[in-house]
C-alpha positions in Angstrom: 88.2 151.0 83.1 88.5 149.4 80.1 92.3 149.8 80.3 93.1 147.8 83.6 91.3 144.6 81.8 93.8 144.6 79.3 96.5 142.1 79.1 99.9 142.9 80.0 101.6 143.7 77.0 104.1 140.8 75.2 107.9 141.4 75.0 108.6 140.8 71.8 112.2 141.2 72.3 112.3 138.8 75.2 110.1 136.0 73.1 112.6 136.0 70.5 115.1 134.8 73.2 116.6 138.4 73.5 120.4 139.1 72.5 122.0 139.5 68.7 118.9 137.5 66.9 116.2 139.6 68.7 118.0 142.8 68.0 118.1 141.6 64.4 114.6 140.8 63.7 113.3 143.6 65.6 115.9 146.2 63.4 117.3 147.5 67.1 120.6 146.5 65.1 120.6 147.5 61.9 124.0 146.0 61.1 122.9 142.2 61.7 119.3 143.0 60.5 120.9 144.3 57.1 123.3 141.8 56.7 120.3 139.0 57.1 118.6 140.7 54.3 121.7 141.5 52.2 122.4 137.6 52.3 119.0 136.0 51.8 118.4 138.0 48.7 121.7 137.4 47.5 121.2 133.5 48.4 118.1 133.7 46.3 119.2 135.7 43.5 122.1 133.0 43.2 119.8 130.1 43.5 116.5 131.8 41.9 117.7 133.4 39.1 121.3 132.6 37.9 120.2 129.1 38.2 122.9 127.5 40.6 122.6 123.9 41.9 122.2 124.5 46.0 124.9 121.3 45.9 127.3 122.7 43.6 127.3 125.9 45.0 128.4 124.6 48.2 130.9 122.7 46.7 132.3 125.7 45.1 132.0 127.9 48.2 134.0 125.3 50.4 136.8 124.7 47.4 137.2 128.4 47.7 137.1 128.5 51.7 139.7 125.6 51.9 141.8 126.9 48.8 142.3 130.1 50.9 142.9 128.5 54.1 145.7 126.1 52.6 147.1 129.3 50.5 146.9 131.3 53.9 148.6 128.5 56.0 151.6 128.1 53.6 152.6 131.8 53.2 152.4 132.2 57.0 155.0 129.3 57.3 157.3 130.6 54.6 157.0 133.9 55.9 157.1 133.5 59.2 153.3 134.7 59.5 150.9 134.2 62.2 148.4 130.7 61.2 144.7 131.8 60.4 142.3 132.2 63.2 140.3 128.8 63.3 137.8 128.6 65.7 137.5 125.6 67.9 136.1 123.1 64.7 134.0 120.9 67.0 130.1 120.1 67.9 130.0 120.2 71.8 128.6 117.6 73.6 126.3 120.2 75.2 124.8 121.3 71.2 123.7 118.0 70.4 121.8 117.0 73.7 120.1 120.6 72.8 119.0 120.0 70.3 117.9 116.4 70.5 116.3 117.6 73.6 114.1 120.1 71.1 113.5 117.4 68.4 112.3 115.0 71.2 110.4 117.7 71.9 108.4 118.4 68.5 108.2 114.7 68.0 106.3 114.0 71.4 103.8 117.6 70.4 103.3 115.2 67.0 102.5 112.4 68.4 100.3 113.2 71.1 98.5 115.3 68.2 97.7 112.4 66.0 96.9 109.8 69.2 94.7 112.4 70.0 92.9 113.0 66.7 93.7 108.9 65.9 92.6 107.5 70.1 90.9 110.5 71.3 88.7 111.0 68.0 89.5 115.0 68.4 87.1 116.2 65.3 88.3 119.8 66.0 91.5 119.2 65.9 91.5 116.8 63.0 90.1 119.9 61.1 92.4 122.0 62.2 95.5 120.0 61.2 94.2 119.1 57.8 93.5 122.7 57.1 97.2 123.8 58.4 98.4 121.0 56.1 96.3 121.7 53.1 97.3 125.8 53.3 101.1 124.3 53.4 100.7 122.2 50.9 98.8 124.6 48.7 101.7 126.9 49.4 104.2 125.1 48.3 102.5 124.1 45.3 103.2 127.6 44.8 106.6 128.3 45.6 110.0 126.6 45.4 111.9 125.6 48.8 114.5 128.4 48.5 111.8 131.0 47.6 109.8 129.8 50.4 113.0 130.1 52.5 113.2 133.8 51.0 109.7 134.7 52.2 110.5 133.1 55.7 113.1 135.5 55.9 111.6 138.3 54.9 108.5 137.5 57.1 111.1 137.3 59.9 112.5 140.8 59.8 108.5 142.3 59.1 106.3 140.4 61.4 107.7 140.8 64.6 108.7 144.1 64.0 104.9 145.2 63.0 103.5 142.7 65.9 105.7 144.8 68.2 104.4 148.3 67.6 100.9 147.6 66.4 100.4 144.5 69.3 97.3 145.6 71.2 95.4 146.1 67.5 96.6 143.1 66.0 95.8 141.2 69.5 92.2 142.1 69.0 91.4 141.6 65.8 93.4 137.9 66.5 90.8 137.5 68.9 87.6 138.1 67.1 89.1 135.7 64.4 89.8 133.1 66.9 86.4 133.2 68.0 84.8 133.2 64.5 87.0 129.9 64.1 86.0 128.2 66.9 82.2 128.9 66.2 82.4 127.5 62.5 84.4 124.6 64.0 81.7 123.8 66.6 79.3 124.2 63.9 80.6 121.6 61.8 81.6 119.2 64.6 78.1 119.2 65.7 76.8 119.3 62.3 78.8 116.1 61.5 77.9 114.5 65.5 74.3 114.7 64.6 74.8 112.7 61.3 76.6 110.5 62.7 73.9 108.4 64.7 71.2 108.8 61.9 73.5 106.6 59.9 73.7 104.0 62.6 70.0 104.0 62.8 69.5 103.4 59.1 72.1 100.2 59.1 70.5 98.6 62.1 67.0 99.3 60.4 68.2 97.7 57.0 69.7 94.5 59.3 
């Protein structure tokens, strides 16, 4: 009977959007996952170990690409061969609108949090945001940007897979940790609120 009260199992594949990306992150498509891992590892080695600069690397890659396309087109015209198959090199209006909608959603969400902290004086939310930003700052001080991106790729190829396999255990542990954090934040919130009237009373007495 205890199993009947458990929440339904979340489809990680559907939560990741399905398709090629979800198959690659969950290693259902071994070719996509291995390609992403190998590409990220190669880029990390080039930038972090070989000491390559991002700007010079991008310029050299584009230079090599344009040189190959130019020579291919020249040889195709001389040898009566087909031109290189290039895709439609344009950004569609639909893609721009989708990106703008996503950015608008994130900006509005950030502004709503800022409004809730400043106008609503939500101390619990302020503590959560402060802790999250401090953790990001601390982690950023330990690694450079390229290493952080590489770690993000590694986590994206491992965390969804582990969560998909051990979802029930992780959800149980996460619920316990979430409750403990909520209790701690409530205690901090109450302790701070208890000190505020005392401080105001002292000011009145001194006046």
